[in-house]
C-alpha positions as CSV (number, residue, x, y, z in Angstrom):
1,M,0.0,0.0,0.0
2,I,1.2,3.5,-0.8
3,T,-0.1,7.0,-0.3
4,L,0.4,9.9,-2.6
5,V,-0.4,13.6,-1.9
6,S,-1.2,15.4,-5.1
7,S,-2.2,18.9,-6.2
8,I,-3.9,19.5,-9.5
9,E,-0.6,20.8,-10.9
10,K,1.1,17.4,-10.1
11,L,-1.8,15.2,-11.1
12,D,-0.1,13.8,-14.2
13,E,2.8,12.7,-12.0
14,A,0.4,11.0,-9.6
15,A,-1.4,9.3,-12.5
16,Q,2.0,7.9,-13.7
17,E,2.7,6.7,-10.2
18,V,-0.7,5.0,-10.1
19,L,0.0,3.1,-13.3
20,L,3.5,2.2,-12.2
21,Y,2.2,0.8,-8.9
22,A,-0.7,-1.0,-10.6
23,Q,1.7,-3.1,-12.7
24,D,-0.5,-5.9,-14.1
25,Y,-3.8,-4.7,-12.5
26,K,-6.4,-3.5,-14.9
27,I,-9.4,-3.1,-12.7
28,F,-9.2,0.1,-10.6
29,L,-11.9,0.9,-8.0
30,F,-12.2,4.5,-7.0
31,F,-13.5,5.4,-3.6
32,G,-14.1,8.9,-2.3
33,D,-16.8,11.5,-1.4
34,M,-18.6,13.5,-4.1
35,G,-16.2,16.0,-5.4
36,A,-13.1,14.3,-4.1
37,G,-11.5,14.1,-7.5
38,K,-12.2,10.6,-8.8
39,T,-13.1,11.6,-12.3
40,T,-10.2,14.1,-12.4
41,L,-7.7,11.4,-11.5
42,I,-9.2,9.1,-14.1
43,K,-8.8,11.8,-16.7
44,A,-5.1,12.0,-15.8
45,I,-4.6,8.3,-15.8
46,C,-6.3,8.0,-19.2
47,H,-4.0,10.8,-20.5
48,S,-0.9,8.9,-19.1
49,L,-2.1,5.8,-21.0
50,G,-2.3,7.8,-24.3
51,V,-6.1,8.4,-24.6
52,N,-6.5,11.2,-27.0
53,S,-10.3,11.7,-26.8
54,A,-12.1,13.8,-24.2
55,V,-12.6,11.9,-20.9
56,S,-15.7,12.8,-19.0
57,S,-17.8,11.4,-16.2
58,P,-20.2,8.7,-17.4
59,T,-22.8,9.7,-14.8
60,F,-25.8,9.4,-17.3
61,S,-24.4,6.9,-19.7
62,L,-23.0,4.7,-16.8
63,V,-20.0,3.6,-19.0
64,N,-17.7,5.5,-21.4
65,E,-15.3,3.8,-23.7
66,Y,-11.9,5.3,-24.7
67,E,-9.2,4.0,-27.0
68,Y,-5.5,4.1,-26.1
69,P,-2.5,2.7,-28.0
70,G,-2.7,-0.6,-26.0
71,G,-6.5,-1.2,-26.3
72,L,-9.6,0.0,-24.6
73,V,-10.4,1.7,-21.3
74,Y,-13.9,1.4,-19.8
75,H,-14.9,4.1,-17.3
76,F,-17.9,3.4,-15.1
77,D,-19.9,5.7,-12.8
78,C,-22.2,3.6,-10.7
79,Y,-23.6,6.4,-8.5
80,R,-27.0,6.5,-10.2
81,L,-27.6,2.7,-9.9
82,K,-30.6,2.0,-7.7
83,T,-29.8,-1.7,-7.3
84,P,-26.6,-3.7,-8.0
85,T,-28.4,-5.9,-10.6
86,E,-28.7,-2.9,-12.8
87,A,-25.0,-3.4,-13.5
88,L,-25.9,-6.7,-15.2
89,D,-28.1,-4.8,-17.6
90,F,-25.2,-2.9,-19.0
91,G,-23.0,-6.0,-19.1
92,I,-20.6,-5.4,-16.2
93,E,-19.5,-9.0,-16.1
94,E,-18.3,-8.8,-19.8
95,Y,-16.5,-5.6,-19.2
96,L,-14.7,-6.9,-16.2
97,S,-13.6,-10.1,-18.0
98,S,-12.4,-8.2,-21.1
99,D,-8.8,-7.8,-20.0
100,S,-9.2,-4.0,-20.7
101,Y,-8.7,-1.3,-18.2
102,C,-11.9,-0.8,-16.1
103,F,-12.0,2.3,-14.0
104,I,-15.1,2.2,-11.6
105,E,-16.4,5.1,-9.6
106,W,-18.8,4.3,-6.8
107,P,-17.9,0.5,-6.9
108,E,-19.6,-0.1,-3.5
109,K,-22.9,0.1,-5.4
110,I,-22.0,-3.2,-7.3
111,D,-20.1,-5.1,-4.6
112,D,-21.6,-8.4,-5.6
113,F,-20.1,-8.3,-9.1
114,L,-16.6,-7.1,-8.4
115,P,-13.7,-9.4,-9.0
116,S,-11.4,-10.6,-6.2
117,S,-8.4,-8.8,-7.7
118,Y,-8.2,-5.1,-8.2
119,L,-6.4,-1.8,-7.4
120,K,-8.3,0.1,-4.7
121,I,-7.8,3.8,-5.0
122,S,-9.2,5.9,-2.1
123,I,-9.2,9.7,-2.5
124,S,-9.7,12.2,0.3
125,N,-9.4,15.9,0.7
126,Q,-6.5,17.4,2.7
127,E,-6.7,20.5,4.9
128,D,-5.5,22.3,1.8
129,P,-8.5,22.2,-0.6
130,Q,-6.1,22.1,-3.5
131,K,-4.5,18.8,-2.4
132,R,-5.8,15.2,-2.4
133,H,-4.6,12.2,-0.4
134,I,-4.5,9.2,-2.8
135,K,-4.2,5.8,-1.2
136,L,-3.4,2.8,-3.4
137,E,-3.9,-0.7,-2.3
138,K,-3.6,-4.0,-4.3
139,I,-6.4,-6.4,-3.5
140,G,-6.1,-10.0,-4.4
């Protein structure tokens, strides 16, 4: 487990550290309060992977797909799900078994369908509103 402290100016560096720490992990679960910076960090990670398209929160679509030189990235926002089984309706199991990067915001909403191996990323605010505490933990 490691902890990073990052400001918006150093977010690209933090994203590179996340990818370096992740090694072979491709499923990233993002935990944090509303406004903690989950989507902002995902944008930086996608940029570090080489995604050239605009990265935005899939709050209404539930999942966005991005291409990068090594394949695909799937970005999920489960905040609006009313029940975990709604994740089955958009094919969560197929995405998670695709060997593509899967970045999931609000994963606690779909606990029943999460794999046993993933990178847990917890983001919290610091006393300085311009900084975030990013805790990385390999699970499984």
